[in-house]
LUMRONU-569340 format. One line per field, with one value per atom (N, C-alpha, C, O): atom name; residue in three letters; z, x, y; residue number from 1. Coordinates in steps of 0.05 Angstrom, whole numbers, plus 5000, padded with zeros to 4 digits. Example, Ala and Ser with C-alpha at 12.3 -4.5 7.8 and 13.67 -1.06 7.14 Angstrom:
2
kolgu = N_CA_C_O_N_CA_C_O
bavo = ALA_ALA_ALA_ALA_SER_SER_SER_SER
w = 5156_5156_5156_5169_5142_5143_5157_5161
u = 5264_5246_5264_5285_5257_5273_5258_5268
v = 4886_4910_4934_4934_4955_4979_5001_5023
romar = 1_1_1_1_2_2_2_2
//
This chain:
77
kolgu = N_CA_C_O_N_CA_C_O_N_CA_C_O_N_CA_C_O_N_CA_C_O_N_CA_C_O_N_CA_C_O_N_CA_C_O_N_CA_C_O_N_CA_C_O_N_CA_C_O_N_CA_C_O_N_CA_C_O_N_CA_C_O_N_CA_C_O_N_CA_C_O_N_CA_C_O_N_CA_C_O_N_CA_C_O_N_CA_C_O_N_CA_C_O_N_CA_C_O_N_CA_C_O_N_CA_C_O_N_CA_C_O_N_CA_C_O_N_CA_C_O_N_CA_C_O_N_CA_C_O_N_CA_C_O_N_CA_C_O_N_CA_C_O_N_CA_C_O_N_CA_C_O_N_CA_C_O_N_CA_C_O_N_CA_C_O_N_CA_C_O_N_CA_C_O_N_CA_C_O_N_CA_C_O_N_CA_C_O_N_CA_C_O_N_CA_C_O_N_CA_C_O_N_CA_C_O_N_CA_C_O_N_CA_C_O_N_CA_C_O_N_CA_C_O_N_CA_C_O_N_CA_C_O_N_CA_C_O_N_CA_C_O_N_CA_C_O_N_CA_C_O_N_CA_C_O_N_CA_C_O_N_CA_C_O_N_CA_C_O_N_CA_C_O_N_CA_C_O_N_CA_C_O_N_CA_C_O_N_CA_C_O_N_CA_C_O_N_CA_C_O_N_CA_C_O_N_CA_C_O_N_CA_C_O_N_CA_C_O_N_CA_C_O_N_CA_C_O_N_CA_C_O_N_CA_C_O_N_CA_C_O_N_CA_C_O
bavo = MET_MET_MET_MET_ARG_ARG_ARG_ARG_PRO_PRO_PRO_PRO_ASP_ASP_ASP_ASP_THR_THR_THR_THR_ARG_ARG_ARG_ARG_ILE_ILE_ILE_ILE_ALA_ALA_ALA_ALA_THR_THR_THR_THR_ILE_ILE_ILE_ILE_LEU_LEU_LEU_LEU_HIS_HIS_HIS_HIS_THR_THR_THR_THR_SER_SER_SER_SER_PRO_PRO_PRO_PRO_LEU_LEU_LEU_LEU_THR_THR_THR_THR_GLY_GLY_GLY_GLY_MET_MET_MET_MET_ARG_ARG_ARG_ARG_MET_MET_MET_MET_ASP_ASP_ASP_ASP_VAL_VAL_VAL_VAL_ALA_ALA_ALA_ALA_GLU_GLU_GLU_GLU_ILE_ILE_ILE_ILE_ALA_ALA_ALA_ALA_ARG_ARG_ARG_ARG_THR_THR_THR_THR_ILE_ILE_ILE_ILE_ARG_ARG_ARG_ARG_ALA_ALA_ALA_ALA_VAL_VAL_VAL_VAL_SER_SER_SER_SER_PRO_PRO_PRO_PRO_GLU_GLU_GLU_GLU_CYS_CYS_CYS_CYS_MET_MET_MET_MET_ILE_ILE_ILE_ILE_ILE_ILE_ILE_ILE_VAL_VAL_VAL_VAL_ASP_ASP_ASP_ASP_GLY_GLY_GLY_GLY_ILE_ILE_ILE_ILE_GLN_GLN_GLN_GLN_HIS_HIS_HIS_HIS_ALA_ALA_ALA_ALA_PRO_PRO_PRO_PRO_HIS_HIS_HIS_HIS_GLY_GLY_GLY_GLY_PHE_PHE_PHE_PHE_LEU_LEU_LEU_LEU_ALA_ALA_ALA_ALA_VAL_VAL_VAL_VAL_ALA_ALA_ALA_ALA_ASP_ASP_ASP_ASP_TYR_TYR_TYR_TYR_ASP_ASP_ASP_ASP_VAL_VAL_VAL_VAL_ASP_ASP_ASP_ASP_ALA_ALA_ALA_ALA_TYR_TYR_TYR_TYR_ILE_ILE_ILE_ILE_ILE_ILE_ILE_ILE_SER_SER_SER_SER_PRO_PRO_PRO_PRO_TYR_TYR_TYR_TYR_LYS_LYS_LYS_LYS_ALA_ALA_ALA_ALA_TYR_TYR_TYR_TYR_CYS_CYS_CYS_CYS_ARG_ARG_ARG_ARG_PHE_PHE_PHE_PHE_LEU_LEU_LEU_LEU_GLY_GLY_GLY_GLY_VAL_VAL_VAL_VAL_GLY_GLY_GLY_GLY
w = 7714_7697_7684_7666_7688_7683_7673_7678_7660_7641_7646_7631_7676_7694_7709_7731_7700_7711_7710_7686_7721_7713_7724_7725_7730_7732_7730_7753_7713_7720_7717_7699_7743_7740_7728_7732_7715_7703_7719_7724_7725_7732_7713_7712_7692_7664_7673_7659_7697_7703_7732_7749_7742_7770_7779_7762_7808_7820_7835_7852_7836_7853_7834_7844_7808_7801_7770_7755_7762_7733_7711_7688_7719_7692_7687_7700_7649_7645_7634_7623_7637_7625_7600_7593_7585_7556_7556_7553_7561_7566_7544_7546_7525_7495_7495_7489_7503_7498_7531_7533_7548_7567_7566_7571_7560_7554_7533_7535_7509_7500_7500_7485_7515_7541_7552_7553_7564_7580_7571_7586_7547_7532_7522_7526_7510_7497_7516_7509_7543_7563_7575_7580_7579_7590_7574_7579_7551_7534_7544_7535_7573_7580_7604_7621_7610_7641_7628_7604_7647_7654_7662_7684_7648_7652_7657_7645_7675_7693_7684_7678_7682_7684_7696_7683_7725_7732_7717_7716_7707_7690_7709_7702_7735_7760_7745_7728_7749_7751_7719_7714_7700_7671_7652_7632_7663_7641_7639_7622_7666_7662_7653_7654_7646_7637_7608_7592_7602_7581_7559_7563_7539_7519_7522_7528_7515_7521_7494_7477_7482_7466_7475_7471_7494_7508_7491_7498_7463_7441_7432_7422_7431_7424_7447_7448_7462_7492_7489_7493_7480_7484_7515_7523_7525_7551_7569_7565_7583_7593_7610_7613_7622_7644_7641_7648_7626_7645_7662_7657_7684_7708_7714_7723_7706_7713_7744_7753_7751_7765_7768_7779_7758_7744_7765_7758_7793_7814_7800_7801_7788_7785_7759_7755_7742_7727_7742_7727_7768_7776_7776_7774_7777_7787_7812_7829_7809_7838_7836_7817_7859_7874_7861_7876_7849_7824_7820_7823_7814_7797_7763_7757_7743_7732_7715_7711_7702_7690_7657_7642
u = 2901_2887_2867_2866_2840_2812_2801_2814_2781_2759_2749_2741_2748_2737_2759_2754_2787_2814_2817_2822_2818_2819_2846_2846_2861_2883_2904_2908_2925_2958_2972_2971_2993_3025_3045_3042_3064_3082_3114_3116_3132_3145_3169_3181_3180_3200_3228_3241_3239_3256_3258_3246_3280_3273_3295_3312_3297_3320_3327_3343_3321_3337_3356_3376_3346_3358_3368_3385_3352_3367_3350_3353_3330_3321_3287_3266_3297_3278_3254_3258_3231_3210_3201_3207_3188_3180_3155_3136_3154_3130_3103_3078_3121_3094_3082_3058_3096_3082_3061_3037_3076_3053_3033_3011_3041_3014_2992_2968_3003_2981_2972_2953_2985_2967_2944_2921_2961_2938_2915_2895_2912_2889_2879_2855_2889_2873_2850_2827_2862_2842_2819_2795_2836_2819_2829_2850_2808_2816_2823_2838_2797_2791_2810_2809_2830_2846_2865_2869_2878_2892_2920_2926_2932_2966_2982_2983_3000_3015_3039_3040_3063_3095_3109_3125_3121_3137_3167_3178_3175_3205_3230_3253_3222_3241_3268_3278_3278_3300_3305_3329_3293_3289_3299_3310_3294_3291_3321_3328_3334_3371_3383_3407_3380_3395_3388_3406_3367_3357_3338_3329_3336_3326_3288_3276_3274_3251_3241_3257_3211_3197_3179_3167_3165_3136_3112_3090_3116_3093_3088_3066_3111_3104_3100_3104_3090_3087_3054_3045_3036_3013_3001_2985_3008_3003_2999_3014_2985_2975_2983_2976_3002_3024_3054_3058_3081_3103_3112_3115_3118_3131_3161_3176_3165_3202_3203_3183_3218_3237_3265_3284_3268_3285_3319_3340_3312_3334_3357_3381_3335_3353_3375_3394_3372_3394_3408_3413_3412_3424_3419_3436_3394_3376_3365_3367_3352_3325_3307_3297_3306_3278_3253_3246_3240_3223_3209_3222_3184_3174_3166_3164_3162_3149_3131_3139_3104_3098_3086_3079
v = 6342_6354_6354_6337_6376_6361_6381_6401_6383_6400_6425_6442_6425_6444_6454_6463_6455_6469_6497_6501_6515_6539_6563_6588_6547_6566_6550_6543_6537_6522_6539_6556_6536_6546_6525_6501_6533_6516_6530_6554_6513_6522_6521_6500_6549_6532_6523_6507_6532_6522_6516_6530_6491_6484_6503_6510_6513_6527_6508_6515_6485_6458_6436_6425_6432_6414_6429_6419_6455_6464_6454_6462_6434_6417_6432_6432_6448_6463_6446_6424_6457_6447_6454_6477_6441_6454_6463_6448_6489_6500_6499_6498_6501_6506_6479_6478_6455_6423_6425_6426_6426_6429_6442_6433_6471_6491_6480_6487_6458_6453_6429_6421_6417_6397_6402_6392_6427_6436_6442_6439_6453_6477_6448_6447_6422_6409_6398_6393_6397_6383_6407_6403_6440_6455_6479_6491_6486_6503_6538_6556_6535_6570_6565_6582_6540_6555_6568_6566_6586_6609_6596_6586_6598_6592_6607_6628_6602_6619_6606_6582_6626_6614_6617_6630_6614_6620_6611_6588_6638_6640_6652_6652_6662_6669_6655_6669_6635_6626_6618_6620_6613_6619_6631_6621_6664_6681_6701_6718_6689_6709_6679_6683_6662_6649_6635_6632_6629_6615_6637_6660_6623_6633_6630_6609_6658_6661_6660_6667_6652_6661_6659_6639_6682_6675_6679_6670_6694_6687_6668_6665_6640_6620_6593_6569_6611_6591_6583_6560_6607_6603_6605_6589_6620_6620_6647_6666_6648_6682_6704_6728_6684_6705_6689_6666_6713_6699_6714_6738_6704_6715_6714_6697_6741_6736_6757_6768_6759_6771_6789_6778_6822_6823_6829_6839_6818_6826_6802_6801_6784_6756_6764_6749_6788_6789_6820_6839_6823_6835_6864_6882_6865_6898_6892_6875_6915_6918_6895_6883_6894_6873_6880_6899_6878_6878_6856_6835_6853_6837_6844_6868_6824_6831_6814_6791_6820_6798_6806_6787
romar = 1_1_1_1_2_2_2_2_3_3_3_3_4_4_4_4_5_5_5_5_6_6_6_6_7_7_7_7_8_8_8_8_9_9_9_9_10_10_10_10_11_11_11_11_12_12_12_12_13_13_13_13_14_14_14_14_15_15_15_15_16_16_16_16_17_17_17_17_18_18_18_18_19_19_19_19_20_20_20_20_21_21_21_21_22_22_22_22_23_23_23_23_24_24_24_24_25_25_25_25_26_26_26_26_27_27_27_27_28_28_28_28_29_29_29_29_30_30_30_30_31_31_31_31_32_32_32_32_33_33_33_33_34_34_34_34_35_35_35_35_36_36_36_36_37_37_37_37_38_38_38_38_39_39_39_39_40_40_40_40_41_41_41_41_42_42_42_42_43_43_43_43_44_44_44_44_45_45_45_45_46_46_46_46_47_47_47_47_48_48_48_48_49_49_49_49_50_50_50_50_51_51_51_51_52_52_52_52_53_53_53_53_54_54_54_54_55_55_55_55_56_56_56_56_57_57_57_57_58_58_58_58_59_59_59_59_60_60_60_60_61_61_61_61_62_62_62_62_63_63_63_63_64_64_64_64_65_65_65_65_66_66_66_66_67_67_67_67_68_68_68_68_69_69_69_69_70_70_70_70_71_71_71_71_72_72_72_72_73_73_73_73_74_74_74_74_75_75_75_75_76_76_76_76_77_77_77_77
//
C-alpha cells in the first residue's frame, strides 16, 4: 500500500480456504495510507453464507453474484 494507490480490492471470503477477511479493518488501514483510494470488495463467496454490514465497511463498492444464492447468472454491485 502506498499513498498514491488509487484502487484496492479485498476478497471478503476465500473460495479456496473459506477464510474470512476483516473488511472494515482492512479498509481502515487502506484509508489511513491512501484516503482517496477506491476500495472494491469481492463478496461473491461471502454474501450467500455470511453476515453483511456493507454500510459499516467504508468501501466504495461491494460486489456480489446472486447466482451463488441459487438464482440466475448476473452480478450486482
